[in-house]
C-alpha positions as CSV (number, residue, x, y, z in Angstrom):
1,M,-18.8,-17.7,24.5
2,P,-16.3,-15.0,23.4
3,S,-17.4,-15.2,19.8
4,K,-21.0,-14.4,20.7
5,K,-20.1,-11.6,23.0
6,I,-17.9,-9.9,20.5
7,S,-20.2,-10.4,17.5
8,E,-23.1,-9.0,19.4
9,L,-21.2,-5.8,20.0
10,V,-19.9,-5.4,16.5
11,R,-21.7,-3.2,14.0
12,P,-21.0,-3.6,10.2
13,K,-18.5,-0.8,9.9
14,L,-17.2,-0.7,13.4
15,V,-14.3,-3.2,12.9
16,P,-12.8,-1.6,9.8
17,T,-13.2,1.9,11.4
18,V,-11.4,0.9,14.6
19,A,-8.7,-1.1,12.6
20,G,-8.2,1.9,10.3
21,A,-7.9,4.2,13.2
22,L,-5.2,2.0,14.8
23,V,-3.2,1.8,11.6
24,I,-3.2,5.6,11.2
25,L,-2.5,6.2,14.9
26,G,0.4,3.8,14.8
27,F,2.0,5.5,11.8
28,A,1.4,9.0,13.2
29,L,2.8,8.3,16.6
30,A,5.8,6.3,15.3
31,N,6.8,9.3,13.1
32,L,6.0,11.9,15.7
33,T,9.6,12.1,16.9
34,R,12.9,10.6,16.0
35,G,13.1,8.9,19.3
36,Q,13.3,5.1,19.3
37,A,10.7,4.8,22.1
38,W,8.0,6.2,19.9
39,W,8.6,3.5,17.3
40,W,7.0,1.0,19.6
41,C,3.8,2.6,18.6
42,I,4.1,1.0,15.2
43,V,2.7,-2.1,17.0
44,L,-0.7,-0.4,16.9
45,T,-0.5,-0.5,13.1
46,G,0.2,-4.2,13.2
47,L,-2.8,-4.7,15.6
48,G,-5.0,-2.7,13.2
49,T,-3.8,-4.7,10.2
50,F,-3.8,-8.2,11.5
51,G,-5.9,-8.1,14.7
52,P,-9.3,-8.4,13.1
53,G,-8.1,-11.4,10.9
54,L,-6.7,-13.2,14.0
55,L,-10.0,-12.7,15.8
56,R,-12.0,-14.1,12.8
57,E,-9.7,-17.1,12.5
58,L,-10.1,-17.8,16.2
59,G,-13.9,-17.6,15.8
60,W,-14.3,-14.7,18.2
61,L,-15.3,-12.3,15.5
62,K,-18.0,-13.0,13.0
63,D,-18.7,-9.8,11.1
64,K,-18.2,-11.1,7.5
65,D,-20.2,-13.4,5.3
66,E,-18.7,-16.3,3.3
67,F,-18.0,-14.3,0.2
68,E,-16.1,-11.6,2.2
69,I,-14.1,-14.2,4.0
70,Q,-13.1,-15.9,0.7
71,A,-12.2,-12.5,-0.8
72,A,-10.0,-11.7,2.3
73,R,-8.3,-15.1,2.0
74,R,-7.6,-14.6,-1.7
75,A,-6.0,-11.2,-0.9
76,G,-3.9,-12.9,1.8
77,Y,-2.8,-15.5,-0.8
78,H,-1.8,-12.6,-3.2
79,A,0.2,-11.0,-0.3
80,F,1.9,-14.4,0.3
81,L,2.9,-14.7,-3.3
82,A,4.3,-11.2,-3.5
83,S,6.2,-11.2,-0.3
84,G,7.4,-14.8,-0.8
85,L,8.8,-14.0,-4.3
86,A,10.5,-10.9,-2.9
87,A,12.0,-13.0,-0.1
88,F,13.6,-15.4,-2.6
89,L,14.9,-12.6,-4.8
90,W,16.6,-11.1,-1.7
91,I,18.1,-14.5,-0.8
92,A,19.4,-15.0,-4.3
93,F,20.8,-11.4,-4.4
94,V,22.7,-11.5,-1.0
95,R,24.0,-15.0,-1.5
96,S,25.1,-14.6,-5.1
97,G,28.2,-12.6,-4.2
98,P,29.8,-10.3,-1.7
99,R,27.2,-7.7,-0.7
100,Q,27.4,-4.8,1.7
101,L,23.8,-3.7,2.5
102,K,23.3,-0.4,4.1
103,S,20.5,-0.2,6.8
104,P,19.8,-4.0,6.8
105,E,17.4,-3.3,9.8
106,E,15.0,-1.8,7.2
107,L,14.5,-5.2,5.6
108,A,11.6,-5.8,8.0
109,T,10.0,-2.5,6.8
110,F,10.5,-3.6,3.2
111,F,8.7,-6.9,3.6
112,A,6.0,-5.4,5.8
113,A,5.4,-2.8,3.0
114,I,5.0,-5.5,0.3
115,L,2.8,-7.7,2.5
116,W,0.5,-4.9,3.6
117,F,0.2,-3.1,0.3
118,T,-0.5,-6.3,-1.7
119,W,-3.1,-7.4,0.7
120,M,-4.8,-4.0,0.9
121,F,-4.9,-3.5,-2.9
122,S,-6.2,-7.0,-3.6
123,S,-8.9,-6.6,-1.0
124,L,-10.0,-3.3,-2.4
125,V,-10.1,-4.7,-6.0
126,N,-12.3,-7.5,-4.8
127,Y,-14.6,-5.1,-3.0
128,W,-14.7,-2.0,-5.3
129,G,-13.5,-3.3,-8.7
130,A,-10.4,-2.3,-10.7
131,R,-11.4,1.2,-11.8
132,K,-12.8,2.5,-8.5
133,T,-9.8,1.0,-6.6
134,A,-7.3,2.6,-8.9
135,F,-9.1,5.9,-8.8
136,R,-9.2,6.0,-5.0
137,I,-5.8,4.5,-4.3
138,L,-4.1,7.0,-6.7
139,L,-5.9,10.0,-5.1
140,A,-5.1,8.8,-1.6
141,Y,-1.4,8.0,-2.2
142,G,-1.0,11.2,-4.3
143,A,-2.4,13.3,-1.4
144,A,-0.3,11.4,1.2
145,W,2.9,11.9,-0.7
146,M,2.1,15.5,-1.4
147,A,1.5,16.2,2.3
148,F,4.7,14.3,3.2
149,N,6.7,16.5,0.7
150,V,5.2,19.7,1.9
151,L,5.8,19.0,5.6
152,D,9.3,17.7,5.0
153,E,10.4,20.7,2.9
154,L,8.6,23.6,4.6
155,T,11.8,25.6,4.8
156,H,12.9,24.8,1.3
157,P,10.1,25.9,-1.1
158,V,12.0,25.1,-4.3
159,A,12.7,21.6,-3.2
160,M,9.2,21.2,-2.0
161,L,7.8,22.2,-5.4
162,M,10.2,19.9,-7.3
163,Q,9.4,16.9,-5.1
164,S,5.7,17.6,-5.2
165,L,5.8,17.3,-9.0
166,L,6.4,13.6,-8.5
167,T,2.8,13.3,-7.4
168,V,1.5,14.5,-10.8
169,P,1.2,11.0,-12.2
170,F,-1.0,10.0,-9.3
171,F,-3.6,12.7,-9.8
172,L,-3.4,12.7,-13.6
173,C,-3.8,9.0,-13.9
174,A,-6.6,9.0,-11.3
175,W,-8.6,11.4,-13.6
176,L,-7.7,9.4,-16.7
177,S,-8.8,6.1,-15.1
178,R,-12.4,7.4,-15.0
179,Q,-12.4,8.3,-18.7
180,W,-10.0,5.9,-20.4
181,P,-9.0,3.1,-18.0
182,R,-6.9,1.1,-20.4
183,S,-5.0,4.1,-21.6
184,A,-4.5,5.1,-18.0
185,G,-3.2,1.6,-17.3
186,V,-0.5,1.9,-20.0
187,L,0.5,5.4,-18.8
188,L,0.7,4.1,-15.2
189,L,3.1,1.4,-16.3
190,V,5.2,3.8,-18.3
191,A,5.3,6.2,-15.3
192,S,6.3,3.4,-13.0
193,V,9.3,2.5,-15.1
194,A,10.3,6.2,-15.5
195,L,10.0,6.9,-11.8
196,F,11.9,3.7,-11.0
197,I,14.9,4.9,-13.0
198,L,14.7,8.4,-11.7
199,I,14.4,7.4,-8.0
200,A,17.2,4.8,-8.4
201,R,19.5,7.4,-9.8
202,V,18.6,10.0,-7.1
203,H,19.1,7.5,-4.3
204,E,22.4,6.3,-5.9
205,A,23.6,9.9,-6.0
206,R,22.7,10.4,-2.4
207,G,24.4,7.2,-1.3
208,L,21.2,5.7,0.1
209,G,21.2,2.0,0.7
210,L,19.5,-0.6,-1.5
211,V,17.1,-1.6,1.2
212,V,15.9,1.9,1.8
213,S,15.5,2.4,-2.0
214,A,13.6,-0.8,-2.4
215,T,11.1,0.2,0.4
216,T,10.6,3.6,-1.2
217,M,10.0,1.9,-4.5
218,V,7.3,-0.3,-3.0
219,L,5.5,2.6,-1.3
220,F,5.8,5.1,-4.1
221,I,5.8,3.1,-7.3
222,G,3.7,0.2,-6.0
223,P,0.4,2.1,-6.2
224,L,1.1,3.2,-9.8
225,F,2.3,-0.2,-11.0
226,A,-0.5,-2.1,-9.2
227,S,-3.2,0.3,-10.5
228,G,-1.9,0.0,-14.0
229,I,-2.0,-3.8,-13.9
230,A,-5.5,-3.8,-12.4
231,L,-6.8,-1.4,-15.1
232,L,-5.3,-3.4,-17.9
233,L,-6.6,-6.7,-16.6
234,R,-10.0,-5.5,-15.5
235,Q,-13.1,-7.2,-16.7
236,S,-15.6,-5.8,-19.2
237,A,-17.5,-2.6,-18.3
238,E,-20.7,-4.6,-17.7
239,S,-19.2,-6.6,-14.9
240,D,-17.1,-3.8,-13.3
241,P,-18.8,-2.4,-10.1
242,I,-17.7,1.1,-11.1
243,Q,-20.5,1.3,-13.6
244,Q,-23.2,0.9,-11.0
245,E,-21.7,3.0,-8.2
246,E,-19.8,6.2,-8.4
247,P,-17.0,7.0,-5.9
């Protein structure tokens, strides 16, 4: 049977390792050049994200116990709620009056960003707990945005420095989340609102479309906002996995 053959070859960490490699490879190759042909490589990211789940639902891959499966399905339900609500907000917006959306082709990217980020964050909270997830997510996204700004503005050092300052909330709140999680949660929500206003004004001044701005908000402000909510709603310290295991 296919399920037995695949399961016999699977080691505990093999599936997430291969899936993660496909996700990173897809993003890297898709952004390697501006050519449209390379964007077909983003399909690798889709395979890395959804492939393991499809194999599990088909019964060909059995690498998770019942608790892990239930946690994954809960994360999927959270992603369904977030992307579904966003979809109806878009429907209400575009049908409530005459709209001229720039770059409507980016709508797929917007919904994929909401779906993927919500699922990933919920899965990590179920696995690591609120504090550890917030700490690692903030560090990872802060480093990723820092690298993006540096590579994008290598020939403009002043612009590179100014844009890199936007990553300060990520690193500062990551450190605060280890010491004062609830205070860090409040600060993250305040930073989310402030950056939302700032980015909205910058994009408006540059004439960027609403769809592009919304996608940027999800990928930039999403980690801050979600981490803030997770820290404020976290359980007591006795039941938080962070107390038993350091990152």
